[in-house]
N, C-alpha and C positions, 0 to 999 in steps of 0.2 A: 166665703170663697176667697176673699182678699187675704184673710189670715193664713189660709193654706198656701196661697201663692207666695206670701211673704216668707213663710217657713220654707217653701221649696227653693226660693231664691237664696235664702240664707244658706240652705244646704248646698246649693250649687256654688255659691261664692266660697263657702268653706272648702268644698271639694276642689274648686279651682285654685284656692290659696294653697291647699295641700299639694296639688300638682305643680303649681308655680314654684313652691319652696322645695318640695321633696325631690322632684325629678331633676331640676338643675343641680341640687346639692349632691345627688347620687352621681350624676354625670360628671360634675366638677371634681368629686372625690376620685372617681376612676381616672379622669384625665390627669388630675394632680398626681395620683400614684404612678401613672404611666410616665408622665413628664419627669417626676422625681426619680423613677427608676432609670430612665434614659440619661437624665442629668448626672446621677451618681455614677452610672457606667462610663459616661463620657469623661467625667472628672477623674474617675479611677484610672481610665486608660491614659488620659493626658498626664496625670501626675506620676504614672508608672515610670515614664522616661526620666522625669526629674529625680524621682527617688533612686532609680538605677544609677544615674550619673552621680548623685550625691553619695550613695553607698560606695560606688567604685572609686570616687575621688578620696573618700575617707580611708578605704582599704589601701588604695595606692599610696596615699600619704604615709600610712603606717609602715607598709612594707618598704617603701622607698627610703623612709628614715632609717629603717633597720639596715637596708642594703648600703646606703651611703656611709652610715656610721661604721659598720664593720669592714667595709672596703678601706676606709681611712684608718681603722684600727690595725689592719694587717700591715700598714706601712708605718705605724707609729713606733717610735723607738722604745716606748714602754712595753711593746709586745715583741718586736723583732729580736731583742737581745736574747730571748729564750730559745731561738732557733739554733744558736751555737752552743748551748749548754749541754756538754757531754753527760753530765750527771745532774740529778735533781737538785736545783739550786736552793737547798734549804736555808743556807746562811744569808742569802741576799734578800732579806726580809723587806727592805725598803723598796727594791725593784719589784718584788712579788706583790707588795701592796698596790703599787701603781698598776701593775698588769691585771690584778684581780678587779680593781676599780674600773679599768678600761673595758675588760671583757664583760663585767656586770652591766655595762651600759651607762655608767655615770648617772648624771641627772637628766640625761637626754632621752634614752630609750629603755631605762631600767624597768618601766611599767610593762613593757612587752616581753621581758625576758624572765623565764623561770629558772634557768640554770645554764651552765656551759661546761664543755670539756675541750681542752687543747691537748692533742695527741702529737707528741714529738716522735715521728716515725724514724727519723734518722738515728736518734739515740735511745729510743724506747722508754719514754716516761710520759706521765699524764698529769696535767694540771686541771682541776675542776673547781667548782664553787665550794666543794667540801674538803679539798685537800690535794696533795700530790702523791702519786703512787707509781711504782715501776709497772710498765705495761705488761711485762712477762708474768707478774703476779696475778693478773686477772684470771678468774676461773672460766669465764665464757670466751676462751680464746677463739674457738671456731666461729662463734657469732661475730666477734670483733674482726677477725681476718676476712670473713665474707663481706662485712660492711666496708672495710678498707679497700678490698679488691674491687668492689662495685664503684668506689669513688675514683679509682685510677682511670676508668674509661670516660669520665666526665670531661667536658671541654671548658665549662665555665669555671670562673674563680669562686663565685658565690651563687648558690642555688638552693632550691627547696627540696627537701627529702621527706617523704611520707613513710614512716616506719611503724605505722600503727599495728601491723601484723607481728612485729617483734615482741618478745617477752619483755615486760617492764621489769627492769632490774633495780634501778636506783643506784646512782653512782656511789661506790664505796671502795675500800681497799681490796675487796674481793671481786667485785663485778664492775664492768663499765657499761653504763646504760646507753644503748644505741637504738632505743625504741622511741615511739611517738613522732610528733611532727616538729621538725627543726630546720634551721638554716645551716648549711654546711659550706665552709670556706676551705678551698684547697690551697696549700702552700707548696709551691714547686720551685725547683732550681733547674737550670739548664743542664747541669751535669748529672744530678741524681734523680731528676723527675719529681715525683710526689715525696715530699719530706715532712709533711705535717698536715693535720686536719684540725679545723676548729668547728665544733658543733655548738650551735646556739639553740637551746630548747625554748620554744615559744610558750608564753603563758596562755593556754587555750581558754581559760576562764575570761581573760581580758578580751580575747577575740570573740567569744560568744556574747559577752556583754555589748561589744560594739555592733555585732550583727542584730542584736535584739532591740536596738534603738528605734528601728522602724516598725516594730511589731505593734505598738499602740496605735499607729496610723493605719493598720490594716494590711501591712505588707510583710511578707516573709522573705528572709534573706538566706541564701546558701552560697558557700564558697567551695569551689571544686578545683582540684589541681589539674595538671596537664593530662593525667590518666583518667580524669573524671571521677576520681575518688573524693568523697566529701571530706572537707577540712573542718568546717563548722556549719551549722544550719539551725534556724529557729523552728523548723518542722522536719522531723526525721523521715516521714513518708515522702515529703517533697524532695529531700536530698536523695533518697533511694531512687525515686522515679527519674530525677535528673541524671543520676550516674548511669542509668541503664538505657536512657533514651538518646538516640543519635539524630532524630528528625528535627533539625534546627533550620528555620527558614527566616531570613532577614532579621535575625535577632529576636524573633518571637516564637513561642512554643506553647501550644495548648496541650495539657496533659489531662485527659479524662480518666476517671477512676473512682474508687469508692470514697476517696477522701475529698472529691470535688473537682471542679474544673478551674484551672488557673491560667491567667495570662502572664507569660514569662518574658522577661527581657534580661539578656546577659551582656556583660561588658568586661573585657580583659583588664586586669590591673597592671599589666606590663611587668610581670615578675614570674618567670619560669612557667608560663602558660596557665597561671591561675586565673580563673574567671569568677566574677561576682554575678550571681543571678538574683533577681528580685521578682517575686510572684504576687499577683493580686487575685484573690479569691472572689469570683463574680457572684457567688452565692450570698455574699454580704449584702448585696443590693436587694435580693429577694426578701430577706428578713425585714429590711427597711420598708419595702413596699407593703408587705403584709401588715406591718404596724400602722402605716398610713391608712390602709383600707379599714382596719378596725376602728381607727379614730373617726373616719368618715361615717361608718355605720353607726357608731355611738352618737355622733352629732345628729344623724338622721333620726334615730329613735328619740333623742331628747327633743328635737324639733317637733316631731309628731305629737309627743305628749304635751308640749307647750301649746301647740295649735289646738289640741282637743280641749285643754283647760282654759286657755286665755283667748283662743281664736286669733283674730287678726291684731288684738291689742298687745299680744306678747312681743311682737317684733318692735313695737314702739317702746315698750317698757324696758326691754333689754338692750336697746340701742346704745345708751351711754356706757353700759358695762362692757359691751362688745368692743366699742371704740377704745375704751381704756385698756382692755386686754390686748388688743392689737398693738397699741403703743408699747405696752409692757413687754410683749414678746420680743420687740426689737431691742429692748434695753436689758431685760433679765434673762432672755433665752426662752426656748420652748417650754411651755408648762407640761408637767407630767400628766399622764393619762387620767389618773384618778384624783389629782390634786384639786382641792377646792379653790375657786377663783380668788376668794378673799385671803385664804392662806397663802396662795401663790403671790398675791400682791404684797402681803405682809412680809413674807420671807424675802421677796425681792428688795423691798425698801430697807430691810435689816441688813442684807448683804451690801447694798449700796452705801449705807452708813459705815459699815465695817471697812469696806474698801477705801472710803475716804479717810478713816483713821489710819489704815495701813499706809496710805499714800503720805499722810502727814509724818508718820514715823520714818518712812523712807527718805523724805525730804530732809528731816532732822538729822538722820544718820549721814546723808550725803554732805550736809552742811558741816557736820563734825569732821568728816574726812577732809573736806576742803580746807577747813581751818587748820587742821593738823599739818596738812601738806604745805600750806602757806607759811606756818611757823617754822617748818624745816627750811624753807627758802630763806627766811630771815636769819636763822641760825647760821646758814652757810653764806651769808652776805650776798644773796642772789636777788634780793628785793630792794627796790628804791623806796625812798620816803613817800613819793607820790603813790606808788603801788600799795604801800601799807595803808595810807589814808583812803584810797579808793576801795580797798577790801573792807576796811572798817565801815565805810558808808554802805557798801553792798550788803554786808551781813548785819548792819545796824548794831555794831559794837561800840559801846560808849567808852571813851578814853578815861584813864585815871590821871591824877595829878602827878604822881611819881610811881616808879616801879622798882622791883628787885627780881632777879632771876634765881629761882630755886631749883637745884639739881638734886633729886632724891636717889641716892646710891643704895641699892638693896644688897645686903651682905648674904651672898649665896654660899651653899656648900661647894667645896672644891670639885666634887664629882659631877656637878650639874653641867650640862653642855650649853654651848652658846645659844642654840635655838630655844632651849627650855628657859633660859634667862630672859631672852627677848619676849617669849610668850608671857612670862610673869609680869614683866614691865608693861606690856600691852594690856594685860588684865587690870593692872592698877589704874592706867589711864582711863579705862572704860567704866570703872566702878567707883570713881571718887564720889564721896557724899555730895549731895546737891548743896548742902549748907556751906561747903567750902569752895565749890565751883564758882560761886558768885564773886569771889575775890580774884578770879583769874582773868587775865587778858589773853584771849584765844584759848582754845582747848589744850589740855596737856598732851604731850607727845612723848613717845618712847624712843630714845636714841641710845644705841650701844648698851642695852640692858639697864639704862637709867631712865628716870621719869623727869622730864624738863617742864617746868611750870613758870610762867611769868605772872607774878603777884603784883597787884596794883593797890593803891590807896590814895586818899585825898591829900595827905601830908606825911611827913616822915614818921611821926608817932603812930598814926593809923596804919601806915604801911608795915612797920615793924610788928604791930599787933596782928595784922593779917597774915604776915609771913609765919609767925608763931602758930597761928590757928590752922593754916593750911598744912604746915609740917606735922603738927600733932594729929590732925585728922587722917592724913595720908599714912603716917607711921602706925597709927592705930589699926588702919585697914590692913597694912602689910603684916603687922604682928598678929592680929586676932584671926584674920581670914586665911593668910598664906603661911604664917608661922616663921617669918623671917624678921631680922632686925634691919635697921636702915640708918643712914646718916645723911644729913642735908648740907649741901654746899650752897652758900648764898653770896651773890655778887654785891657790889656797891650799888647804892641808889642812883637811878638815872631818871630823866624826865622825857626822853625822846625814844619812841619805839625803834628808831633806826639803830640805837645802841644795844639792841638785844644780842647781836652777835658777839660784841666785845664782852658783854655781861656773861654770856655763856662760857667764855674762856675764863673769866674771873671765878665763876662758881666751880668750874672743874679744877682750877688751881687751889681753891679752898679745900676740895676733897683730897688733894695730894698732900696737904699739910700734915705735920706730925700728930696734931690733935685728932684729925679725921681718920688717920690710918692706924690709930691705937687699937690693938686687938682686944684689950680689956676695957671695962668701964661702960657706962650707959651711952647709948647713941644719942646725939643731939645735933643742933644746928652749928655749923662752922662758917663764920663770916670771912670773906676775903679781906686780907690785909695787903696793901700794895707793898711791893718789894722795896720801894724807896723809903718806907717808914723805918726799917732796920737793916739797911743795906750795908754789907761788908764785902770786902774784896776777897775772892777765893781763887786759888790756882789749881789747875788740873793736876791730879796726883799721877805723874808720869811713872814714878817708881812702882806704884801699885799696878799700874797698867802693864809694865814690863813683867812683873811677877805673874800676872794673869796670862800673858802671852806665853811665858815659859812653861807654866803648868798645862796650858792648852796644847802647846807644841809637843810636849811629852805625853799627851793623852792621859793625864792624871785627873780622873773625874772628881775624886774627892777634894783635891787641892783647888782645882778650878772652881768648884761649887763654893768652897769656903772663901776664896778671894773675891768672887763676884758678890757674895754676901757682905764682905767687908766694904766693897766699893759702894753698894747701895746704902749701907748703914752710915757711912761717912757723909754721903750726900744729905741725909736727914740730919745728922749731927751738926753739920755746918749750916743748915737752914737754906740750902740751895734750892731755889724754886723757879717756876716759870720757864722762860725760854733758856735760861742758863742751865737748868736741870736737864731740859730736853737736849741741849747741845752736848752736855757731858755723856748722856746715854747714847746719843747718836755716834759720838766719837768712839765710845767703848765698843759698840756693835760693829762699826766700820773696822776697828782694829782687829776684832775677832775674825771677821770675814777675810781680812787681809792675810791672816795666817794661812787660810786655805788657798787664797789667790796666789800667794808666793810659792806654795807647793805645787802649783799648776792644776789645781782643782777648779771645777765649775761652781761658782757661787749660786748660779740659778738652780742647780740641782739641789744644793743644800737648802735653799729657801723655796722649794717647789710649791709649798702651800702659802707662802707669804711674800712672793716676789714683788707684788705691787702694793702691799699694805703693811709691811713690817713696821715702819716708823709710825704709821697711823694707829696700829694696834698698841704700840708702846705708849703713845700719848693718851690712850684711853684706860690705862691701868693706874689705879690710885693707891692700892695697897703695896707696901714694900715687899711683903712676902710673895705676893703674886708676881711682882716685877722680878724678884730673884728667880722664881720658878720659870718664868717666861724666858729670861735670858739664858738660863741653863738648858732648858728642854728644847727650845725652839732655835737657838743659835749655837751654843757651845757644844752640846752633845752631838748634833749632826756634823759639825766641823770635825770633832774628834773621831767619830765613826768613819768618816770618809778618809781622814788622814791614816787611820789604822789600816783600813782596807787597801789604800794606795801603797802604804809601806810594805804590807804583807805581800802584795802581788809583785812589787818590784824587787824585794829582797829574795823571793823565791826564784826569780829569773837570774839574779846574781849568783846564787848557789849553783844553779845549772851551768852557768858559764865557767865558774871556778872548776867544777868537776870535769867539764869538757876540756879545759886547758890542761889539767893534770894528766888526762888520758892522752892528749895530743903530744905532750912532752915525755910520756912514759914515766912520770913521777919525778923527772929531773927539773924541779921548779921550786923556787923559794917564795915566801910570802911577798917580799918586796917586788920580785920580778912579776908575780901574778898581779899585784896591785898596779904596777906600771903598765902592763899590757892591757888591763881592763879599764884603765883610767879611773880607778878608785884609790882612796887612801888605804894603807895597810891596816890602820886601826879600824876603819869602817868594815872592811872584810872580816876582820877578827870578831867584831861585834855581831855581824850578821850570822856568821857560823855558830857563834855561841848561842844566839837567840833561837835560831831555827833548828840546828842539829845538835846543840849542846856539846860541841866539840871545838877543837882548834884546828889551825891549818895543817900542822905537822901530823896530827892524828888522821885528818882527812886524807892526806897524801899516802900515809901508811895503809889505810883501809882500801884505797883505790888501787895501790900497787899490788896488794894481796889479791884483789879480784882479777886484775889483769894477769897475774901469775897463774892463777887457776885456769883462766881462759886459754892462755898460751899452752899450758901443759896438756889440756884436754882436746884442743882443736887444731894443734899443729904438730909437726914432727920434730920440733926443736928439742934439743937436749936440755938438761937442767942447767948446764953451764951457759948455754946460749940464752936461756930465759933470764938468768942472772945478769948477763951482759946487756941484754935488751933493756932491762929495768934499772940499769946504771948502778948495780952493786959493785963494790970495789973488788970482791973476790967471791967465788962460788960458795965458800964455807959460810960467809956472812949471810948469804941468801938462804942456805939450807937451815942455819940456826934460826933465822927469822921465820921461815915458813913452818918449821917444826914447832916453834913456840906458839904460833897463831892457830895452826890447824891440828896439831897433835900427831903429825906423822911427817916423814921426809917427803920432799917433792917427788922423788922417784917412786916411792910406795904409793903416793896419791895418784900418780899417773897410771901405774899398773892396775890399781883397784878400780878406778873410775873410767878410764878411757875405753875399756872393753864394753862398757854399756851394761854390765851386770849389776853394778851398783850405781846409785845416784848420789852426788855430793850434797 
């Protein structure tokens, strides 16, 4: 009887254990799912406002940057000069380059721009990112005129236009593309009204990528214009529903439909009525709740099995494991549904170890960057001795007994751009072999497409060996891996890190020596030799300078290039180095620029790309051939081009004035009288007429008198004798002989045949 009672009590205890474990677990799972659902919904609703504000700020920033940039561009002289161009300015390539760079967006907003078209309505031509064309040649004239007419009624200067309904043409010499989504800037004048249009086609792929940034967080973004037409959206159905729905209340909008129910918030981005909408799909929470319920049921089933097998001891046996899993969830994240507990712990520990390694690599990379940045400060003399010692202690950098600074100059191909050269130098600094890095004080750094390394050693002998080892290792890397040759400039030995800046100057001077700049022969180390060791007195070659100025003034490209080459060769032949060499080069450049200044030209326009860094760029050129090319291409050629344009414009005006004066005096004018009245020398007027018209003053007077005679015969009632007297001929027979010789008929016959209008002269 007791055995049966014991068995019944055991069954009752077991049943109660099941009820005590299973029922609370089920209720807890349901409550957890409900609380989780409500929490996710609350968090989704709360975060919706943050995401909406963030997306609107991001979009506003982009459109505001575009608006400010192109409003400023409309007032920029690089753009405004085109408004007065009667014809397509093919020959003004320098100004066109600046205008195209400005309209492309420069380095500021070019990411947002896919293309542009500037339509000069006053004079009928087009400048786009693919070329310049007459507006009348475009085949889609009706489409263009409709677009232009629509813009005449606009009040704003810069506004958004949605032309997605227009046919996509693609700008060419045949069609002008007025389709797609673009910014339009109106150029107007008080007198003529609308005189020009600037169309900026936005890069819609960039805009779509920006809108998609919030998609991984569970939010869809749609951008609508003032007409509620979609601009871009991460969900096409959502955009369509937003464009057709007008039921907006307090910035929130619920859209039921086949694609789900969304919580919507919209915010204007303050640009032509464009609104940014952010949507949160509440069905995302239902999926999370279903997953949580399945996990709860699985736990319930596992618990029942454990209770059946192990009864009440199962809870005790699994208690340590459960505690460990609870702690691991806070560290490694939630375990996957079917993942084994021990696999989960193993993968978590493995990830933690990998994260630790990644952190160590990150710290190492940051330390390298800090070392390179500090070395740059030392090179620029921006670090004190105390700062150097403190940095050495912070990074645990051990000092050497003595040092030399090595500058590795890589010999690039001429066609390689500056950015590519900088990238190559950076690559060398990042991949120096470990076996030579141990000889370096601080990490190597790339400066002006060269690699700067401070090599250390215990004594002079060891230092020289280390310099040779570092150079060979770096040169081998450059040659074998990148395919370039290199030469190394080495400073004098020094024992104080504070002398790194002066040593950098010495190493660069070594690279400027004749031995380093030799085009032929093997590349090697070149050590700096102080100027005092073989100092000789040199005088500046004023005669050669005058010859260069004369060639430049006459715009003789070939002679100017030859004389600049002679100037650089003589600097090398005389062994002029260091600051004396820099002084000579600066004086030559100043003299060349003075030629333009004396002609009344703007030096700032000539040096548009080098106004703040011309002499700094010269100081970084080591090869004499590169120096010749730089002085010619960046200084001499721009000066000669501007001189030629200036003279051509001014001489054209002079010819017009001469012709006007001949007509004013009816041809009774001598060359000296013309020169005196126009305040020019007679010889100068003669040269201008010869260069521009290939004629002389007397022939010009004769041709103008003939034209005036024809006009008087056909447009007045004057007789032949009166015309001869008006044009200051001594007698009428001289006039008749002159006219007959030039025209092929007498004045009387010419008047009879052409004055009736039957014939045309």
